[in-house]
LOBASE-128222 format. One line per 4 residues: for each residue x, y, z of C-alpha. Coordinates in nm, 2 decimals. Layout:
REM LOBASE-128222
X Y Z | ...
END
This chain:
REM LOBASE-128222
-2.63 0.58 0.17 | -2.67 0.42 -0.17 | -2.45 0.12 -0.24 | -2.29 0.28 -0.55
-2.19 0.59 -0.36 | -2.04 0.40 -0.07 | -1.84 0.18 -0.31 | -1.70 0.49 -0.50
-1.59 0.65 -0.17 | -1.43 0.33 -0.05 | -1.23 0.29 -0.37 | -1.13 0.66 -0.38
-0.97 0.60 -0.04 | -0.80 0.28 -0.17 | -0.67 0.44 -0.49 | -0.51 0.75 -0.33
-0.35 0.54 -0.06 | -0.22 0.30 -0.33 | -0.07 0.59 -0.54 | 0.11 0.73 -0.23
0.24 0.38 -0.13 | 0.37 0.30 -0.48 | 0.54 0.64 -0.51 | 0.73 0.58 -0.18
0.82 0.23 -0.28 | 0.95 0.33 -0.62 | 1.15 0.63 -0.48 | 1.32 0.43 -0.20
1.41 0.13 -0.43 | 1.54 0.37 -0.70 | 1.76 0.56 -0.47 | 1.89 0.26 -0.27
1.94 0.03 -0.57 | 2.32 0.05 -0.54 | 2.31 -0.04 -0.17 | 2.04 -0.31 -0.21
2.20 -0.49 -0.51 | 2.54 -0.59 -0.61 | 2.69 -0.50 -0.95 | 2.61 -0.83 -1.10
2.24 -0.84 -1.00 | 2.15 -0.48 -1.02 | 1.95 -0.53 -1.34 | 1.70 -0.74 -1.14
1.60 -0.45 -0.91 | 1.33 -0.35 -1.15 | 1.17 -0.69 -1.18 | 1.15 -0.71 -0.80
1.00 -0.37 -0.78 | 0.72 -0.48 -1.01 | 0.68 -0.79 -0.80 | 0.63 -0.58 -0.49
0.32 -0.41 -0.64 | 0.16 -0.73 -0.75 | 0.15 -0.65 -1.12 | 0.40 -0.90 -1.26
0.16 -1.07 -1.49 | 0.05 -0.75 -1.66 | 0.41 -0.63 -1.69 | 0.52 -0.95 -1.86
0.22 -0.94 -2.09 | 0.31 -0.59 -2.21 | 0.69 -0.63 -2.24 | 0.77 -0.99 -2.30
0.74 -0.95 -2.68 | 0.94 -0.64 -2.73 | 1.31 -0.56 -2.69 | 1.26 -0.31 -2.41
1.26 -0.58 -2.14 | 1.29 -0.51 -1.77 | 1.49 -0.20 -1.72 | 1.47 0.14 -1.54
1.26 0.32 -1.79 | 1.01 0.05 -1.87 | 0.94 -0.02 -1.51 | 0.91 0.34 -1.40
0.68 0.40 -1.70 | 0.48 0.09 -1.62 | 0.43 0.16 -1.25 | 0.37 0.53 -1.29
0.21 0.62 -1.63 | 0.10 0.30 -1.80 | -0.27 0.34 -1.88 | -0.33 -0.03 -1.92
-0.18 -0.11 -1.58 | -0.47 -0.07 -1.33 | -0.23 -0.03 -1.05 | -0.02 0.25 -1.20
0.00 0.57 -1.01 | -0.17 0.76 -1.30 | -0.46 0.51 -1.32 | -0.51 0.52 -0.94
-0.53 0.90 -0.94 | -0.76 0.91 -1.24 | -1.00 0.66 -1.09 | -1.00 0.84 -0.76
-1.08 1.17 -0.94 | -1.36 1.01 -1.14 | -1.51 0.87 -0.82 | -1.49 1.20 -0.63
-1.63 1.39 -0.94 | -1.93 1.16 -0.93 | -1.98 1.23 -0.56 | -1.92 1.60 -0.55
-2.26 1.66 -0.38 | -2.15 1.43 -0.09 | -1.79 1.56 -0.03 | -1.64 1.90 0.05
-1.54 2.11 -0.25 | -1.19 2.12 -0.12 | -1.16 1.75 -0.17 | -1.25 1.77 -0.54
-1.01 2.06 -0.58 | -0.72 1.86 -0.44 | -0.78 1.54 -0.64 | -0.85 1.74 -0.96
-0.53 1.94 -0.93 | -0.34 1.62 -0.85 | -0.47 1.46 -1.17 | -0.41 1.76 -1.39
-0.05 1.79 -1.27 | 0.02 1.42 -1.32 | -0.14 1.42 -1.66 | 0.12 1.66 -1.79
0.41 1.44 -1.67 | 0.59 1.16 -1.85 | 0.88 0.93 -1.78 | 1.13 1.14 -1.97
1.05 1.45 -1.76 | 1.07 1.24 -1.44 | 1.42 1.13 -1.53 | 1.53 1.48 -1.63
1.40 1.65 -1.31 | 1.52 1.37 -1.08 | 1.29 1.09 -0.98 | 1.31 1.17 -0.61
1.15 1.51 -0.66 | 0.87 1.37 -0.87 | 0.78 1.09 -0.64 | 0.81 1.32 -0.34
0.55 1.54 -0.51 | 0.32 1.25 -0.56 | 0.35 1.16 -0.19 | 0.27 1.52 -0.10
-0.04 1.52 -0.32 | -0.16 1.19 -0.16 | -0.09 1.33 0.19 | -0.28 1.65 0.10
-0.58 1.45 -0.01 | -0.57 1.24 0.31 | -0.53 1.56 0.52 | -0.82 1.73 0.34
-1.04 1.42 0.41 | -0.95 1.45 0.78 | -0.98 1.83 0.80 | -1.29 1.90 0.60
-1.52 1.60 0.60 | -1.80 1.56 0.85 | -1.76 1.24 1.06 | -2.04 1.05 0.90
-2.06 0.75 0.67 | -1.89 0.92 0.37 | -1.58 0.98 0.58 | -1.59 0.63 0.73
-1.61 0.47 0.38 | -1.30 0.66 0.26 | -1.11 0.56 0.57 | -1.22 0.20 0.54
-1.07 0.19 0.19 | -0.75 0.36 0.30 | -0.68 0.11 0.58 | -0.78 -0.20 0.38
-0.53 -0.08 0.12 | -0.27 -0.01 0.38 | -0.29 -0.36 0.53 | -0.25 -0.51 0.18
0.04 -0.28 0.08 | 0.24 -0.35 0.40 | 0.20 -0.72 0.38 | 0.29 -0.74 0.01
0.61 -0.54 0.06 | 0.71 -0.75 0.36 | 0.64 -1.08 0.18 | 0.84 -0.98 -0.13
1.14 -0.88 0.07 | 1.13 -1.20 0.28 | 1.12 -1.41 -0.04 | 1.43 -1.22 -0.17
1.62 -1.27 0.15 | 1.52 -1.64 0.16 | 1.64 -1.69 -0.20 | 1.97 -1.51 -0.17
2.27 -1.53 0.05 | 2.35 -1.18 0.15 | 2.62 -1.03 0.37 | 2.53 -0.86 0.70
2.56 -0.52 0.54 | 2.32 -0.62 0.26 | 2.07 -0.75 0.50 | 2.09 -0.42 0.69
2.03 -0.22 0.36 | 1.74 -0.44 0.26 | 1.58 -0.40 0.60 | 1.63 -0.02 0.60
1.47 -0.01 0.26 | 1.18 -0.22 0.38 | 1.11 0.03 0.67 | 1.16 0.33 0.45
0.91 0.18 0.20 | 0.63 0.24 0.45 | 0.78 0.55 0.61 | 0.88 0.37 0.92
1.26 0.39 0.95 | 1.28 0.67 1.20 | 0.99 0.54 1.41 | 1.16 0.20 1.42
1.49 0.35 1.52 | 1.33 0.53 1.82 | 1.20 0.19 1.94 | 1.49 -0.05 1.85
1.78 0.19 1.83 | 2.06 0.04 1.62 | 1.92 -0.32 1.63 | 1.80 -0.31 1.27
1.73 -0.67 1.17 | 1.46 -0.81 0.94 | 1.30 -1.00 1.22 | 1.26 -0.70 1.44
1.14 -0.49 1.15 | 0.89 -0.76 1.07 | 0.75 -0.75 1.43 | 0.73 -0.37 1.42
0.55 -0.36 1.08 | 0.31 -0.63 1.18 | 0.22 -0.56 1.54 | 0.30 -0.20 1.64
0.00 -0.04 1.79 | 0.13 0.32 1.74 | 0.29 0.31 1.39 | 0.02 0.42 1.14
0.14 0.19 0.86 | 0.16 -0.13 1.07 | -0.09 -0.40 1.00 | -0.22 -0.41 1.36
-0.27 -0.03 1.37 | -0.45 -0.04 1.03 | -0.67 -0.33 1.14 | -0.77 -0.15 1.46
-0.86 0.16 1.26 | -1.05 -0.05 1.01 | -1.26 -0.21 1.28 | -1.34 0.13 1.43
-1.47 0.26 1.10 | -1.67 -0.05 1.03 | -1.83 -0.02 1.37 | -1.92 0.34 1.29
-2.08 0.25 0.96 | -2.29 -0.02 1.11 | -2.37 -0.36 0.97 | -2.63 -0.63 1.03
-2.49 -0.89 1.27 | -2.44 -1.16 1.01 | -2.22 -0.93 0.79 | -2.03 -0.80 1.08
-1.95 -1.15 1.21 | -1.81 -1.24 0.87 | -1.58 -0.94 0.87 | -1.49 -0.98 1.23
-1.38 -1.34 1.15 | -1.15 -1.22 0.88 | -0.99 -0.96 1.10 | -0.95 -1.21 1.39
-0.78 -1.46 1.15 | -0.53 -1.19 1.05 | -0.46 -1.09 1.41 | -0.41 -1.45 1.51
-0.18 -1.52 1.22 | 0.03 -1.21 1.31 | 0.06 -1.32 1.67 | 0.18 -1.66 1.55
0.47 -1.49 1.36 | 0.56 -1.21 1.61 | 0.54 -1.43 1.92 | 0.84 -1.65 1.83
1.04 -1.34 1.72 | 0.98 -1.16 2.06 | 1.08 -1.48 2.24 | 1.41 -1.51 2.05
1.31 -1.78 1.81 | 1.33 -1.60 1.48 | 1.30 -1.88 1.22 | 1.01 -1.79 0.99
0.82 -2.05 0.79 | 0.83 -1.99 0.42 | 0.45 -1.99 0.39 | 0.37 -1.77 0.69
0.38 -1.43 0.52 | 0.22 -1.57 0.21 | -0.07 -1.68 0.43 | -0.10 -1.32 0.57
-0.12 -1.19 0.21 | -0.39 -1.45 0.13 | -0.59 -1.34 0.45 | -0.55 -0.98 0.34
-0.71 -1.06 0.01 | -0.99 -1.24 0.19 | -1.04 -0.93 0.41 | -1.08 -0.70 0.11
-1.34 -0.95 -0.04 | -1.53 -0.96 0.29 | -1.55 -0.58 0.31 | -1.69 -0.57 -0.05
-1.93 -0.85 0.02 | -2.06 -0.69 0.34 | -2.11 -0.34 0.21 | -2.15 -0.34 -0.17
-2.38 -0.64 -0.25 | -2.69 -0.49 -0.10 | -2.90 -0.20 -0.24 | -2.83 0.02 0.06
-2.58 0.02 0.34 | -2.61 0.16 0.68 | -2.92 0.33 0.82
END
């Protein structure tokens, strides 16, 4: 497969996964803001939501010189509709649509129909309509579209390189998303002195932000603590949004695509570094020693960035990939 086509498929997978992840994160934080934050600090919920998506610098660049500031409407617009924010839901869907349109000869017609309909629906929305119709319904619909795209990929695509590249992008994005959310919440907990109930609410929001609350409850019952949630989200082998599950799936798809030994070794090294770093965090939690070093999760986010770079270097810097 040509390098350009492979890269477009990879990023289509990442963009749609990112759109669904951000929709869930915004929805959960919006509807739990009263439980997550006290009356005096509630205005900071929006700044922290931007922080969770890794777009703080761009947000400050856009809004630092106007009176709008950091509030409900500006943040929802920025994360959902802002054209100049490359991580906004609209931009993610638009870029995924552009990629799939370029590759229509390589993907099933159903996939184009889904992403095109998703884009056309989203293009007609705006922040005023979202607030009028209830944000939960809007973001639930975004998640449904993203899930429909993923389901169409699984149901309609032949298990060849095209499919593997979309899945590779999806799982690289999933690793990055989960680690960013976990790291952001850990920083908040470390900076602030919360009551036990507030810790519970923050941990519940963390799990719901990746769709893992019910799955966690089945395994840990009522023992909802940040440390156990952290272990679950990092090292569960059965929860689809855990970092370990995503890494296992990623390695499987990379093996299916096929790489020269040198390129595979570089990627394998990055995956191994992440797995070892996860074990160094989860091991003490499982043994009852739950103190977490301040830089531990930041190091995982750094390794995740390195992993994304290693994937790009291995697949997209040569003229052709695969055989």
